[in-house]
PDB file of N, CA, C and O in Angstrom:
ATOM      1  N   MET A   1     103.664 105.687 190.695  1.00  0.00           N
ATOM      2  CA  MET A   1     102.805 104.341 190.044  1.00  0.00           C
ATOM      3  C   MET A   1     101.797 104.899 189.132  1.00  0.00           C
ATOM      4  O   MET A   1     101.398 104.138 188.251  1.00  0.00           O
ATOM      5  N   LEU A   2     101.228 106.289 189.188  1.00  0.00           N
ATOM      6  CA  LEU A   2     100.065 106.536 188.783  1.00  0.00           C
ATOM      7  C   LEU A   2     100.737 106.912 187.003  1.00  0.00           C
ATOM      8  O   LEU A   2      99.827 106.917 186.174  1.00  0.00           O
ATOM      9  N   SER A   3     102.038 107.178 186.466  1.00  0.00           N
ATOM     10  CA  SER A   3     102.521 107.339 185.105  1.00  0.00           C
ATOM     11  C   SER A   3     102.578 106.132 184.710  1.00  0.00           C
ATOM     12  O   SER A   3     102.553 105.998 183.487  1.00  0.00           O
ATOM     13  N   TRP A   4     102.676 104.802 185.592  1.00  0.00           N
ATOM     14  CA  TRP A   4     103.253 103.447 185.096  1.00  0.00           C
ATOM     15  C   TRP A   4     101.528 103.537 184.283  1.00  0.00           C
ATOM     16  O   TRP A   4     101.419 103.276 183.085  1.00  0.00           O
ATOM     17  N   ALA A   5     100.304 103.935 185.137  1.00  0.00           N
ATOM     18  CA  ALA A   5      99.213 103.046 185.062  1.00  0.00           C
ATOM     19  C   ALA A   5      98.316 104.023 183.534  1.00  0.00           C
ATOM     20  O   ALA A   5      97.371 103.726 182.803  1.00  0.00           O
ATOM     21  N   ILE A   6      99.152 105.129 183.625  1.00  0.00           N
ATOM     22  CA  ILE A   6      98.510 106.201 182.820  1.00  0.00           C
ATOM     23  C   ILE A   6      99.268 105.505 181.071  1.00  0.00           C
ATOM     24  O   ILE A   6      98.773 105.574 179.946  1.00  0.00           O
ATOM     25  N   ALA A   7     100.641 104.864 181.543  1.00  0.00           N
ATOM     26  CA  ALA A   7     101.325 104.870 180.203  1.00  0.00           C
ATOM     27  C   ALA A   7     100.750 102.908 179.500  1.00  0.00           C
ATOM     28  O   ALA A   7     100.720 102.553 178.321  1.00  0.00           O
ATOM     29  N   PHE A   8     100.365 101.997 180.840  1.00  0.00           N
ATOM     30  CA  PHE A   8      99.216 101.217 180.221  1.00  0.00           C
ATOM     31  C   PHE A   8      98.326 101.114 179.421  1.00  0.00           C
ATOM     32  O   PHE A   8      97.918 100.194 178.713  1.00  0.00           O
ATOM     33  N   LEU A   9      97.961 102.447 179.630  1.00  0.00           N
ATOM     34  CA  LEU A   9      96.105 102.685 179.481  1.00  0.00           C
ATOM     35  C   LEU A   9      96.563 103.340 177.676  1.00  0.00           C
ATOM     36  O   LEU A   9      95.980 102.981 176.653  1.00  0.00           O
ATOM     37  N   VAL A  10      97.543 104.180 177.731  1.00  0.00           N
ATOM     38  CA  VAL A  10      97.582 104.460 176.319  1.00  0.00           C
ATOM     39  C   VAL A  10      97.970 103.606 175.433  1.00  0.00           C
ATOM     40  O   VAL A  10      97.503 103.516 174.297  1.00  0.00           O
ATOM     41  N   ILE A  11      99.229 102.637 176.108  1.00  0.00           N
ATOM     42  CA  ILE A  11      99.297 100.992 175.002  1.00  0.00           C
ATOM     43  C   ILE A  11      98.612 100.680 174.549  1.00  0.00           C
ATOM     44  O   ILE A  11      98.522 100.539 173.330  1.00  0.00           O
ATOM     45  N   ALA A  12      97.090 100.213 176.168  1.00  0.00           N
ATOM     46  CA  ALA A  12      95.832  99.531 175.537  1.00  0.00           C
ATOM     47  C   ALA A  12      95.179 100.305 174.726  1.00  0.00           C
ATOM     48  O   ALA A  12      94.529  99.580 173.973  1.00  0.00           O
ATOM     49  N   ILE A  13      95.013 101.416 174.486  1.00  0.00           N
ATOM     50  CA  ILE A  13      94.462 102.440 173.580  1.00  0.00           C
ATOM     51  C   ILE A  13      94.960 102.344 172.445  1.00  0.00           C
ATOM     52  O   ILE A  13      94.110 102.152 171.575  1.00  0.00           O
ATOM     53  N   ILE A  14      96.496 102.425 171.920  1.00  0.00           N
ATOM     54  CA  ILE A  14      97.035 101.991 171.113  1.00  0.00           C
ATOM     55  C   ILE A  14      96.902 100.812 169.924  1.00  0.00           C
ATOM     56  O   ILE A  14      96.791 100.721 168.702  1.00  0.00           O
ATOM     57  N   ALA A  15      96.988  99.999 171.084  1.00  0.00           N
ATOM     58  CA  ALA A  15      96.884  98.320 170.719  1.00  0.00           C
ATOM     59  C   ALA A  15      95.338  98.168 170.393  1.00  0.00           C
ATOM     60  O   ALA A  15      94.921  97.358 169.565  1.00  0.00           O
ATOM     61  N   GLY A  16      94.652  98.893 171.011  1.00  0.00           N
ATOM     62  CA  GLY A  16      93.076  98.585 170.372  1.00  0.00           C
ATOM     63  C   GLY A  16      92.736  99.083 169.176  1.00  0.00           C
ATOM     64  O   GLY A  16      91.671  98.738 168.664  1.00  0.00           O
ATOM     65  N   VAL A  17      93.556  99.937 168.570  1.00  0.00           N
ATOM     66  CA  VAL A  17      92.835 100.993 167.743  1.00  0.00           C
ATOM     67  C   VAL A  17      94.086 100.194 166.535  1.00  0.00           C
ATOM     68  O   VAL A  17      93.808 100.774 165.485  1.00  0.00           O
ATOM     69  N   LEU A  18      94.802  99.586 166.338  1.00  0.00           N
ATOM     70  CA  LEU A  18      95.720  98.756 165.890  1.00  0.00           C
ATOM     71  C   LEU A  18      95.076  97.269 165.810  1.00  0.00           C
ATOM     72  O   LEU A  18      95.691  96.518 165.052  1.00  0.00           O
ATOM     73  N   GLY A  19      94.389  96.931 166.206  1.00  0.00           N
ATOM     74  CA  GLY A  19      93.285  95.770 166.457  1.00  0.00           C
ATOM     75  C   GLY A  19      93.990  94.171 166.832  1.00  0.00           C
ATOM     76  O   GLY A  19      93.651  93.036 166.499  1.00  0.00           O
ATOM     77  N   PHE A  20      95.320  94.790 167.829  1.00  0.00           N
ATOM     78  CA  PHE A  20      95.829  93.969 168.647  1.00  0.00           C
ATOM     79  C   PHE A  20      94.907  93.472 169.865  1.00  0.00           C
ATOM     80  O   PHE A  20      95.145  94.079 170.909  1.00  0.00           O
ATOM     81  N   GLY A  21      93.892  92.483 169.948  1.00  0.00           N
ATOM     82  CA  GLY A  21      92.853  92.559 170.952  1.00  0.00           C
ATOM     83  C   GLY A  21      93.843  92.392 172.091  1.00  0.00           C
ATOM     84  O   GLY A  21      94.146  93.323 172.837  1.00  0.00           O
ATOM     85  N   GLY A  22      94.518  90.695 172.229  1.00  0.00           N
ATOM     86  CA  GLY A  22      95.006  90.617 173.242  1.00  0.00           C
ATOM     87  C   GLY A  22      95.715  91.605 173.823  1.00  0.00           C
ATOM     88  O   GLY A  22      95.381  91.978 174.948  1.00  0.00           O
ATOM     89  N   ILE A  23      96.517  92.039 173.339  1.00  0.00           N
ATOM     90  CA  ILE A  23      97.803  93.153 173.818  1.00  0.00           C
ATOM     91  C   ILE A  23      97.000  94.260 174.397  1.00  0.00           C
ATOM     92  O   ILE A  23      97.232  94.569 175.565  1.00  0.00           O
ATOM     93  N   ALA A  24      96.378  94.693 173.945  1.00  0.00           N
ATOM     94  CA  ALA A  24      94.967  95.811 174.398  1.00  0.00           C
ATOM     95  C   ALA A  24      94.699  95.110 175.776  1.00  0.00           C
ATOM     96  O   ALA A  24      95.199  95.581 176.797  1.00  0.00           O
ATOM     97  N   GLY A  25      93.978  94.079 175.808  1.00  0.00           N
ATOM     98  CA  GLY A  25      93.348  93.566 177.012  1.00  0.00           C
ATOM     99  C   GLY A  25      94.431  93.674 178.092  1.00  0.00           C
ATOM    100  O   GLY A  25      94.173  94.288 179.127  1.00  0.00           O
ATOM    101  N   THR A  26      95.448  93.194 177.931  1.00  0.00           N
ATOM    102  CA  THR A  26      96.565  92.720 178.735  1.00  0.00           C
ATOM    103  C   THR A  26      96.760  94.100 179.693  1.00  0.00           C
ATOM    104  O   THR A  26      96.618  94.262 180.905  1.00  0.00           O
ATOM    105  N   ALA A  27      97.212  95.166 178.432  1.00  0.00           N
ATOM    106  CA  ALA A  27      97.739  96.484 179.245  1.00  0.00           C
ATOM    107  C   ALA A  27      96.349  97.392 179.564  1.00  0.00           C
ATOM    108  O   ALA A  27      96.391  98.537 180.016  1.00  0.00           O
ATOM    109  N   ALA A  28      95.023  96.605 179.217  1.00  0.00           N
ATOM    110  CA  ALA A  28      93.907  97.339 179.683  1.00  0.00           C
ATOM    111  C   ALA A  28      94.067  96.990 181.555  1.00  0.00           C
ATOM    112  O   ALA A  28      93.949  97.811 182.464  1.00  0.00           O
ATOM    113  N   GLY A  29      94.327  95.692 181.646  1.00  0.00           N
ATOM    114  CA  GLY A  29      94.030  94.973 182.629  1.00  0.00           C
ATOM    115  C   GLY A  29      94.908  95.558 184.122  1.00  0.00           C
ATOM    116  O   GLY A  29      94.386  95.744 185.221  1.00  0.00           O
ATOM    117  N   ILE A  30      96.575  95.794 183.703  1.00  0.00           N
ATOM    118  CA  ILE A  30      97.380  96.141 183.983  1.00  0.00           C
ATOM    119  C   ILE A  30      97.653  97.624 184.420  1.00  0.00           C
ATOM    120  O   ILE A  30      98.513  97.988 185.221  1.00  0.00           O
ATOM    121  N   ALA A  31      96.868  98.313 183.824  1.00  0.00           N
ATOM    122  CA  ALA A  31      96.420  99.686 183.963  1.00  0.00           C
ATOM    123  C   ALA A  31      95.535  99.654 185.031  1.00  0.00           C
ATOM    124  O   ALA A  31      95.634 100.385 186.017  1.00  0.00           O
ATOM    125  N   LYS A  32      94.891  99.033 184.900  1.00  0.00           N
ATOM    126  CA  LYS A  32      93.151  99.153 185.922  1.00  0.00           C
ATOM    127  C   LYS A  32      93.742  98.473 187.197  1.00  0.00           C
ATOM    128  O   LYS A  32      92.957  98.283 188.125  1.00  0.00           O
ATOM    129  N   ILE A  33      94.809  98.156 187.314  1.00  0.00           N
ATOM    130  CA  ILE A  33      95.251  97.065 188.617  1.00  0.00           C
ATOM    131  C   ILE A  33      96.229  97.975 189.640  1.00  0.00           C
ATOM    132  O   ILE A  33      96.277  98.018 190.870  1.00  0.00           O
ATOM    133  N   LEU A  34      97.115  98.805 188.423  1.00  0.00           N
ATOM    134  CA  LEU A  34      97.853 100.004 188.670  1.00  0.00           C
ATOM    135  C   LEU A  34      97.191 100.792 189.399  1.00  0.00           C
ATOM    136  O   LEU A  34      97.309 100.919 190.618  1.00  0.00           O
ATOM    137  N   PHE A  35      96.326 101.466 188.555  1.00  0.00           N
ATOM    138  CA  PHE A  35      95.482 102.438 189.431  1.00  0.00           C
ATOM    139  C   PHE A  35      95.239 102.210 190.455  1.00  0.00           C
ATOM    140  O   PHE A  35      95.813 102.607 191.470  1.00  0.00           O
ATOM    141  N   PHE A  36      93.769 101.094 190.294  1.00  0.00           N
ATOM    142  CA  PHE A  36      93.494 100.989 192.075  1.00  0.00           C
ATOM    143  C   PHE A  36      94.363 100.441 193.266  1.00  0.00           C
ATOM    144  O   PHE A  36      93.963 100.388 194.429  1.00  0.00           O
ATOM    145  N   VAL A  37      95.696 100.009 192.798  1.00  0.00           N
ATOM    146  CA  VAL A  37      96.965  99.708 193.685  1.00  0.00           C
ATOM    147  C   VAL A  37      97.138 101.291 194.356  1.00  0.00           C
ATOM    148  O   VAL A  37      97.084 101.629 195.538  1.00  0.00           O
ATOM    149  N   PHE A  38      97.326 101.975 193.333  1.00  0.00           N
ATOM    150  CA  PHE A  38      97.818 103.918 193.496  1.00  0.00           C
ATOM    151  C   PHE A  38      96.514 104.108 194.628  1.00  0.00           C
ATOM    152  O   PHE A  38      96.729 104.157 195.839  1.00  0.00           O
ATOM    153  N   LEU A  39      95.215 104.200 194.064  1.00  0.00           N
ATOM    154  CA  LEU A  39      94.363 104.693 194.864  1.00  0.00           C
ATOM    155  C   LEU A  39      94.276 104.492 196.450  1.00  0.00           C
ATOM    156  O   LEU A  39      94.139 105.216 197.436  1.00  0.00           O
ATOM    157  N   VAL A  40      94.485 102.627 196.077  1.00  0.00           N
ATOM    158  CA  VAL A  40      94.116 102.424 197.941  1.00  0.00           C
ATOM    159  C   VAL A  40      95.830 103.098 198.700  1.00  0.00           C
ATOM    160  O   VAL A  40      95.764 103.500 199.862  1.00  0.00           O
ATOM    161  N   ILE A  41      97.184 103.162 197.997  1.00  0.00           N
ATOM    162  CA  ILE A  41      98.498 103.873 198.720  1.00  0.00           C
ATOM    163  C   ILE A  41      98.172 105.519 198.766  1.00  0.00           C
ATOM    164  O   ILE A  41      98.718 106.390 199.444  1.00  0.00           O
ATOM    165  N   PHE A  42      97.340 105.597 198.024  1.00  0.00           N
ATOM    166  CA  PHE A  42      96.825 107.323 198.092  1.00  0.00           C
ATOM    167  C   PHE A  42      96.195 107.429 199.626  1.00  0.00           C
ATOM    168  O   PHE A  42      96.753 108.068 200.517  1.00  0.00           O
ATOM    169  N   VAL A  43      94.962 106.715 199.795  1.00  0.00           N
ATOM    170  CA  VAL A  43      94.087 106.279 200.585  1.00  0.00           C
ATOM    171  C   VAL A  43      94.876 106.669 202.002  1.00  0.00           C
ATOM    172  O   VAL A  43      94.846 107.590 202.819  1.00  0.00           O
ATOM    173  N   ILE A  44      95.739 105.179 201.767  1.00  0.00           N
ATOM    174  CA  ILE A  44      96.473 104.916 203.290  1.00  0.00           C
ATOM    175  C   ILE A  44      97.249 105.871 203.581  1.00  0.00           C
ATOM    176  O   ILE A  44      97.141 106.099 204.786  1.00  0.00           O
ATOM    177  N   SER A  45      98.394 106.932 202.812  1.00  0.00           N
ATOM    178  CA  SER A  45      98.840 107.975 202.901  1.00  0.00           C
ATOM    179  C   SER A  45      98.380 109.139 203.512  1.00  0.00           C
ATOM    180  O   SER A  45      98.980 109.718 204.418  1.00  0.00           O
ATOM    181  N   LEU A  46      97.141 109.543 202.940  1.00  0.00           N
ATOM    182  CA  LEU A  46      95.860 110.367 203.608  1.00  0.00           C
ATOM    183  C   LEU A  46      96.263 110.185 204.970  1.00  0.00           C
ATOM    184  O   LEU A  46      96.959 110.818 205.764  1.00  0.00           O
ATOM    185  N   PHE A  47      95.711 109.288 204.986  1.00  0.00           N
ATOM    186  CA  PHE A  47      95.033 108.942 206.793  1.00  0.00           C
ATOM    187  C   PHE A  47      96.004 108.748 207.363  1.00  0.00           C
ATOM    188  O   PHE A  47      95.827 108.622 208.575  1.00  0.00           O
ATOM    189  N   PHE A  48      97.567 108.611 206.841  1.00  0.00           N
ATOM    190  CA  PHE A  48      98.663 108.243 208.073  1.00  0.00           C
ATOM    191  C   PHE A  48      99.246 109.627 207.913  1.00  0.00           C
ATOM    192  O   PHE A  48     100.226 109.972 208.573  1.00  0.00           O
ATOM    193  N   GLY A  49      98.732 110.315 207.158  1.00  0.00           N
ATOM    194  CA  GLY A  49      99.487 111.850 206.836  1.00  0.00           C
ATOM    195  C   GLY A  49      98.694 113.144 207.956  1.00  0.00           C
ATOM    196  O   GLY A  49      99.291 113.944 208.675  1.00  0.00           O
ATOM    197  N   TRP A  50      97.398 113.007 207.804  1.00  0.00           N
ATOM    198  CA  TRP A  50      96.191 113.270 208.702  1.00  0.00           C
ATOM    199  C   TRP A  50      96.794 113.188 210.395  1.00  0.00           C
ATOM    200  O   TRP A  50      97.102 114.063 211.204  1.00  0.00           O
ATOM    201  N   ARG A  51      96.779 111.439 210.454  1.00  0.00           N
ATOM    202  CA  ARG A  51      96.525 111.080 211.872  1.00  0.00           C
ATOM    203  C   ARG A  51      98.026 111.493 212.428  1.00  0.00           C
ATOM    204  O   ARG A  51      98.191 111.776 213.614  1.00  0.00           O
ATOM    205  N   GLY A  52      99.230 111.502 211.357  1.00  0.00           N
ATOM    206  CA  GLY A  52     100.356 111.442 212.169  1.00  0.00           C
ATOM    207  C   GLY A  52     100.621 112.608 212.740  1.00  0.00           C
ATOM    208  O   GLY A  52     101.046 112.501 213.890  1.00  0.00           O
ATOM    209  N   ARG A  53     100.476 114.087 212.177  1.00  0.00           N
ATOM    210  CA  ARG A  53     100.986 115.195 212.451  1.00  0.00           C
ATOM    211  C   ARG A  53     100.273 115.685 214.043  1.00  0.00           C
ATOM    212  O   ARG A  53      99.103 115.738 214.422  1.00  0.00           O
ATOM    213  N   THR A  54     101.728 116.030 214.798  1.00  0.00           N
ATOM    214  CA  THR A  54     100.412 116.740 215.943  1.00  0.00           C
ATOM    215  C   THR A  54     100.318 118.412 215.908  1.00  0.00           C
ATOM    216  O   THR A  54     101.053 119.237 215.366  1.00  0.00           O
ATOM    217  N   PRO A  55      99.374 118.533 216.534  1.00  0.00           N
ATOM    218  CA  PRO A  55      99.766 120.486 216.887  1.00  0.00           C
ATOM    219  C   PRO A  55     101.036 121.147 217.293  1.00  0.00           C
ATOM    220  O   PRO A  55     101.691 120.908 218.307  1.00  0.00           O
ATOM    221  N   PRO A  56     101.248 121.871 216.508  1.00  0.00           N
ATOM    222  CA  PRO A  56     102.337 122.966 217.124  1.00  0.00           C
ATOM    223  C   PRO A  56     101.550 123.344 218.685  1.00  0.00           C
ATOM    224  O   PRO A  56     100.383 123.483 219.053  1.00  0.00           O
ATOM    225  N   VAL A  57     103.428 123.444 219.583  1.00  0.00           N
ATOM    226  CA  VAL A  57     102.332 123.886 220.921  1.00  0.00           C
ATOM    227  C   VAL A  57     103.020 125.160 220.532  1.00  0.00           C
ATOM    228  O   VAL A  57     102.761 126.207 221.124  1.00  0.00           O
TER     229      VAL A  57
END
C-alpha cells in the first residue's frame, strides 16, 4: 500500500510540474489518504504483533 501512495505522489509531482493542477491535486489527495491508511494499518499490526506473542517456555 505504501508503494501505491508513493506512486500517486510521483504522479502528483509530475502533473504539478506539467501544469495539470486538478490532476495533481487529486493524485496528491489520494497519496495522502493511502499514506495515512498505511500508517494506521502499520500501527495496528505493531500493536497486535507485540501483544500476540507469548514468551517461550
